[in-house]
N, C-alpha and C positions, 0 to 999 in steps of 0.2 A: 504494500500500500504506500502511496506517495503521501507523506505527512507534512502538511504546511501549518495546519491550525490545531493547536492543542491548548487547553486551558484547565487549570486546577479549578474544578467547579464546586465541589463539596468536600468539606472536611468534617468528619464525625468523630467526636470524642466519646468517652465512656458513657455519658448520659444522653448523647445526641440521638435524635430519631434518624433512622437510615432513610436515604432518599428513595422514592419510588420511581426509578428510572424506566424509560421505555425502550432504551437501546441495549444491545448485548453488553454484558460485563465480563471482563477478563481479569481474574484476580492473581496477585503475585504474593506468595507467602515464602517465608524463609527466616532463618535466624538473623539476629542483628549482625550487620557487617558482612553479609554474604554477597551483597551486590545488587539488591533489588532496585535501588534508585538508579544505579549505573545501567542496568538492563533496560529499565523504562526509558531513561534518557537516550540510550543508544537506539531503541526502537522508534522513538519519535524525533530522532535527529536533533536533539537539544543537548547542550552542555550541562545545564543545571536547573531544569524545570522541577524535576524530582530532586529534593535536596540530598546530596551525598554528605557523608561525614566520616571522619576517622574515629569518632566516638560512637560505639555501638548503642543502639536503642534510640536513635534520633526520631524515627517515625513512631509516634505514640498515638496516632490517630489513624482512621481509615480515610485515605485520600482518594477521591474520585477525579480522574483526569478525563475530560471530554476530548476524544480524538476524532477530528474531522467531522464532528456531529454524526458519527456512524457507530461509535462504540465507546465504552469506558474502560480505561485501565484502572484497576482498583488496587492500591498499594496498602497491604495489611501491615499492622505493627510487627516489627521483628521480635522473635522470641530468643531465649538463650541467655547470654551473659551480660545483658544490659544492667547497668548499676542502678537498679530500681528495687523497691521493696517487693517482697513476695506478694503482698496484698495488691500492689499495682500490677504485677505480672498476672495474677489471677483475674483481675478486672480486664486486662487486655485479652486474655483467653476467652472470657465471657463475651467480649465485644466481637471477637472473630467468630465465635460459635454462633452468636446471634445473627451476624451477617450471613454466614454459610447457610443457616437454616431458614432465613427469611427472604433472601434475595430471590426475586422471581426472574431476574434477567441474567443470573450468573451462568455462563456457558462453559467456562474453562478455568482451571486453576493451575498455575505454574508453581511448582515447589522448587525453590532454589537451594542447592547444596554446594558446598565448596569442593571442587574436584580434587583438591590436594589432600583431603582428609577423609577418613572413614565417616559415614553419617553418624551423627551423635544420637543419643537417646531421644533428645528433643526432636530431631529430624524424623526419627522413626515414629514417634508419637504423632507428629503433625501429619505424616503420610497416612497413618492408620485413621486419624481423625477425619481427614479429608475423604478418604475412601469410605469410612463409616457414614459420612454425610451424604453419600450417594454420588460422589464425583470420582473420576479417574484422573488423578493429577499427572500432568506432564512434568517430568523432572528436568530441570536445567542445571547442568554441572558448570558452575561459574569459575572464573579465574583460570580458564584453560591456557592462557598465555603464560602462566606462572610455572607450568611443568614442561619438561622436554616432550617433543612430539613422540619420541619412542616410549614414553610413559603413559600416553593417552589411553590405550586400550586397557592396560593394567588398572589405571585409576577408575575408568568407567566400570570395570568389573567389580572393583571394591565398592563403588557406589551402588551398583545393581544388587550385589549380595548383601550389603549393609542394610538396604531398605527392603530386602526380600521381594524385589520387583518380579511381577509375572513376566513370562517370556516376551509378551507383546507390548510391554510398557515402553512408552516413548521416553528416551533419554538423550538430551541434546547437550553436547559440550559447547560452552559459550565463552567468549572473551569480549568485554566491553572495550578493551584496548585495540584488538585487531579486528573487531566486528565479526569474528568467526562465529557462526551459528545464528546470526541475525536473520538472514533470509529464511532459514529453516523455521525459526520461531514465528516469523510473519506468515509463512505458508500454513503452519498449524492454526494460527489465529484465524486466517481467512477461511480455512476449511470448516471452522466451527461456527462462523457467523454467516 
């Protein structure tokens, strides 16, 4: 898709009412610092519409980006090692759960994991949670530029086994630096909408 017009349209906090959108929604989930904002910025050809940060846990809201008045990218709060209280983490979890269970337009969920590491317990929990919510997550293995090309298949196998993915699960290696995987991600999005 040729992207020229993108706007951050709605920001939902813990107590906000979720919007009742009429266009398809594509959600992005992943632990803090896995590269959700970088992926979104890459897909929409922007440097910093989705705010990136070296501090994990920056996204503490559900952010709805209107893309070309055709669909929404939905950036979910990161989970994992953000320096926030357990109570706040629990509230984020409830917020994500409420979104997954109530959105009528959610068509696809991308679950991002860092290709350099075995999926964490939180990654596995999120994968199971998304699957239990009735969705088949597409796995994006981020930071692919940080490993040698010769390591790619080995690392993808570690991700596949770590999440116990079914044989037909879609797993896309991606790099915001080199844009590797960008076209494939767009093909998946376009096939769903």
